[in-house]
C-alpha angles and dihedrals in degrees: 000000000000120000116233129181124219106204142181126211129194122210113233086205100062107351094248114154123231122195124199143141134234145154094238117043098184094053093044093051089048088054095050090050093045091055095248094130114075097209094051108031093094095056101047143167099066132190127205112242103164138021126176119187116216139174112246141005094264095056090046093053091049092051091043091054090049094051090050089055125095093254092046092048092052090051088052091050091050096056119123102235098174090112097042132266121351109247123188115188131194107262 
């Protein structure tokens, strides 16, 4: 089964949060910061605040939808980022 990453970025411009999914987090973050993503290019630069590793596209889509919801966004806003982004790996 393929590995996907559900991630959250925070704009350093206005602190808005963007949630997405990808199979390569490094490339995707670079695309956001280079302005290659229409929905985020006006709010760059972005910093990674959350990454969750999951098995399969279906699980990633479900989690992406949750983190885009009001409850999910509140969770992301409450993260302690004093030690860097929160990373949750498959065990």
